[in-house]
Structure formats: structure tokens, C-alpha cells
C-alpha positions in Angstrom: 67.6 157.9 150.6 70.8 158.3 148.6 74.0 157.2 150.3 76.7 159.9 150.5 80.2 158.7 149.5 83.1 161.1 149.6 85.2 161.0 146.5 88.3 160.0 148.4 86.6 156.9 149.7 85.5 155.9 146.2 89.0 156.4 144.9 90.4 154.4 147.8 88.0 151.6 147.2 88.8 151.5 143.4 92.6 151.5 144.2 92.0 148.5 146.6 90.0 146.6 144.0 92.6 147.3 141.2 95.4 146.2 143.5 93.5 143.1 144.4 92.9 142.3 140.7 96.6 142.7 139.9 97.5 140.5 142.9 95.1 137.8 141.9 96.3 137.9 138.3 99.9 137.5 139.6 98.9 134.6 141.8 97.1 132.8 138.9 100.2 133.5 136.7 102.5 132.0 139.3 100.2 129.0 139.6 100.0 128.4 135.8 103.7 128.9 135.1 105.4 127.3 138.1 103.1 125.1 140.1 100.7 123.2 137.8 101.7 119.6 136.9 100.5 119.3 133.4 101.1 115.5 133.2 98.7 114.8 136.0 96.4 117.5 134.6 96.1 115.6 131.2 95.7 112.3 133.0 92.9 113.7 135.1 91.3 115.2 132.0 91.4 111.8 130.3 89.9 110.2 133.4 87.1 112.8 133.6 86.1 112.3 129.9 86.0 108.5 130.3 83.9 108.9 133.5 81.5 111.3 131.9 80.9 109.2 128.8 80.7 106.0 130.8 77.3 104.3 130.2 77.0 103.0 133.7 77.2 106.4 135.5 74.8 109.3 134.7 76.7 112.4 133.6 75.6 114.7 136.4 76.7 112.2 139.0 80.0 111.7 137.2 80.6 115.5 137.2 79.8 115.6 140.9 82.3 112.8 141.6 84.9 114.6 139.6 84.4 117.9 141.3 84.4 116.5 144.8 87.5 114.3 144.0 89.4 117.3 142.6 88.4 119.5 145.6 89.5 116.8 148.1 92.7 116.2 146.2 93.5 119.9 146.0 92.8 120.4 149.7 95.0 117.5 150.6 97.8 118.8 148.3 97.6 122.3 149.7 97.6 121.1 153.4 100.1 118.3 153.2 102.2 118.4 150.0 102.2 122.0 149.1 105.4 123.6 147.8 106.5 127.1 148.9 105.1 128.5 145.6 101.7 127.0 146.3 101.7 128.6 149.8 102.7 131.8 148.1 99.7 131.6 145.7 97.3 130.8 148.5 98.7 133.6 150.6 98.4 136.1 147.7 94.8 135.0 147.0 93.9 135.4 150.7 95.7 138.8 151.1 94.2 140.3 147.9 90.8 138.8 148.7 90.9 141.0 151.8 91.5 144.0 149.5 88.4 143.2 147.4 86.4 142.8 150.6 87.6 146.1 151.9 87.0 147.8 148.6 83.4 146.6 148.7 83.0 147.6 152.3 84.3 151.1 151.5 81.9 151.5 148.5 79.0 150.4 150.7 80.2 152.8 153.5 80.4 150.0 156.1 82.1 150.7 159.4 84.1 147.4 159.1 85.4 148.6 155.7 86.6 151.8 157.4 88.4 149.9 160.1 89.9 147.3 157.7 91.2 150.2 155.6 92.8 151.7 158.7 94.5 148.3 159.5 95.7 148.0 155.9 97.0 151.6 155.9 99.0 150.9 159.1 100.4 147.7 157.6 101.5 149.7 154.5 103.2 152.3 156.6 105.1 149.7 158.6 106.1 147.7 155.5 107.1 150.6 153.4 108.9 152.3 156.2 111.1 149.3 156.6 111.7 149.2 152.8 112.4 153.0 152.7 114.9 152.7 155.5 116.6 149.7 153.8 116.6 151.6 150.5 118.2 154.7 152.1 120.8 152.5 153.8 121.7 150.9 150.5 122.0 154.3 148.7 124.1 155.8 151.5 126.4 152.8 151.6 126.9 152.7 147.8 127.1 156.5 147.2 128.8 157.9 150.3 131.3 155.3 151.2 134.4 154.4 149.3 132.7 151.3 147.9 131.9 153.1 144.6 135.6 153.3 143.9 135.9 149.6 144.1 133.7 149.1 141.0 135.6 149.2 137.7 
């Protein structure tokens, strides 16, 4: 039996997935440009290559040690030594991960996808209403009041 999908639902799912891709690319960009400590990255790379080519440890076991060590170190860093930019990156990844999940739920016509899209829609209305009100207040203040005459 063929699943009926309204075109609007398909469009909404594609928009959510495209927004999620843009957000994830932004999070990775922030991580690469501002958060990564390249000195420790090169040190870890040198350590990994030495461990992999060590004759006393089999390469698959060395790779497993490296992956588990990096996972533990990353988890510790995020939980206890994270900067505000790292928290921003994690928050962006989680937030836009919800967009991907919702896009998939909408494409599969799942009830939870419908409800999640409703929640995201309400959040957009609240967020953008506040931004629109702030934008109107700024425009009114700058254009209607005598402030514009103070700029030379």
C-alpha cells in the first residue's frame, strides 16, 4: 500500500532537513575555527601513530584504545572543562539534530513527527514574535523620535 504524503508535509520535512544541515555545518565551522586546540591535536596524532605502529600492541587493539581514550577525554572536556563556545556547538548539534529527526518523522508520516513539528512551530512563533517586536521598537525609536537628528 502506497503511503499518501501531502506536498506541504514533504516541503516542511525538506525545509527542516535543510535547516538542520545548515545548523550542523555552522556548529562544525565554529568548532573548527574557534574551539579546536591544534597543538593537542597534533600531539594526539603523533601518539596515535606511535601506538598503532608499536610492535607490542596489535593495531586493532591500539585503535580501540585510541578511540575509547578520545571519547572519554572529549566527554570529560565537554562536561567539566567546556567553554561557552563548546556548549554552543553541543547545543546547536542537539537542536538541529531534532530538526533532522522531525524531518524524517514527517516524511514517514509518523504521529510524533506531527507533534514535534507543532512544538517547533510554536517555538518559532514565540521566538520570532519577540524578535519582530524588538525590531519594530528599534525602528520606531530610530525613525520616529528625535534621535535621528543627533547623528551627523
